[in-house]
Wavefront OBJ file of the C-alpha trace (Angstrom):
o trace
v 179.492 73.587 40.442
v 182.052 71.301 42.054
v 183.884 74.244 43.671
v 180.618 75.453 45.200
v 179.882 72.036 46.748
v 183.441 71.776 48.150
v 183.159 75.307 49.577
v 179.811 74.457 51.239
v 181.190 71.214 52.702
v 184.272 73.109 53.968
v 182.099 75.783 55.619
v 179.868 73.199 57.300
v 182.923 71.238 58.490
v 184.547 74.404 59.893
v 181.379 75.407 61.754
v 181.020 71.845 63.088
v 184.595 71.796 64.364
v 184.068 75.195 66.037
v 180.897 73.962 67.765
v 182.592 70.768 69.000
v 185.580 72.770 70.316
v 183.287 75.271 72.079
v 181.367 72.427 73.711
v 184.539 70.684 74.886
v 185.997 73.946 76.196
v 182.775 74.704 78.098
v 182.594 71.285 79.758
v 186.290 71.402 80.691
v 185.898 74.836 82.336
v 182.779 73.843 84.251
v 184.550 70.812 85.713
v 187.451 73.000 86.788
v 185.117 75.507 88.470
v 183.277 72.667 90.231
v 186.565 71.274 91.514
v 187.654 74.703 92.766
v 184.343 75.213 94.596
v 184.734 71.812 96.255
v 188.217 72.790 97.455
v 187.216 76.210 98.847
v 186.450 76.414 102.551
v 183.444 78.236 103.956
v 184.398 81.523 105.619
v 181.892 83.354 107.798
v 181.731 87.048 106.959
v 180.558 89.377 109.714
v 179.309 92.730 108.368
v 180.534 96.014 109.859
v 178.326 97.265 112.666
v 177.029 93.794 113.563
v 175.980 93.429 117.194
v 175.639 89.955 118.666
v 172.423 90.195 120.701
v 173.193 86.951 122.538
v 176.485 88.189 123.996
v 176.892 89.078 127.658
v 178.017 92.621 126.750
v 174.773 93.257 124.884
v 172.601 91.823 127.660
v 174.273 94.064 130.282
v 174.610 97.333 128.344
v 171.829 97.599 125.759
v 168.033 97.612 125.727
v 166.620 94.865 123.527
v 163.822 96.755 121.748
v 162.360 93.488 120.472
v 161.130 92.807 124.013
v 159.497 96.224 124.525
v 155.695 95.980 124.325
v 154.761 99.559 125.233
v 156.458 102.928 125.702
v 155.627 106.452 126.922
v 157.500 109.701 126.332
v 156.218 112.371 128.760
v 159.055 113.846 130.850
v 161.434 111.069 129.831
v 161.279 107.763 128.030
v 159.568 104.874 129.822
v 159.845 101.421 128.226
v 157.722 98.459 129.343
v 158.824 94.862 128.737
v 156.847 91.656 128.186
v 157.658 90.412 131.686
v 156.211 93.555 133.341
v 159.514 95.233 134.150
v 160.420 98.654 132.802
v 163.205 101.058 131.969
v 163.171 104.820 132.473
v 165.468 107.232 130.682
v 165.343 110.918 131.645
l 1 2 3 4 5 6 7 8 9 10 11 12 13 14 15 16 17 18 19 20 21 22 23 24 25 26 27 28 29 30 31 32 33 34 35 36 37 38 39 40 41 42 43 44 45 46 47 48 49 50 51 52 53 54 55 56 57 58 59 60 61 62 63 64 65 66 67 68 69 70 71 72 73 74 75 76 77 78 79 80 81 82 83 84 85 86 87 88 89 90
């Protein structure tokens, strides 16, 4: 009977120690990750194929389709803009 009680107390103590160690290890790692994130600098990532629609190159060489309000395709392509101007492509 005494051996059974000692074995039960030993098992409970072992499980308790394991839980305390797991908790302490988890809190230590989370602090380290938080410190690393605070140290990291923000880096802007530009995806491949990105076109800056505000650049001068875009404004001079490309048609901004967001400003087209109407189009016709009869003998060529005619695009009409919000401001009343148009673009014709044969």
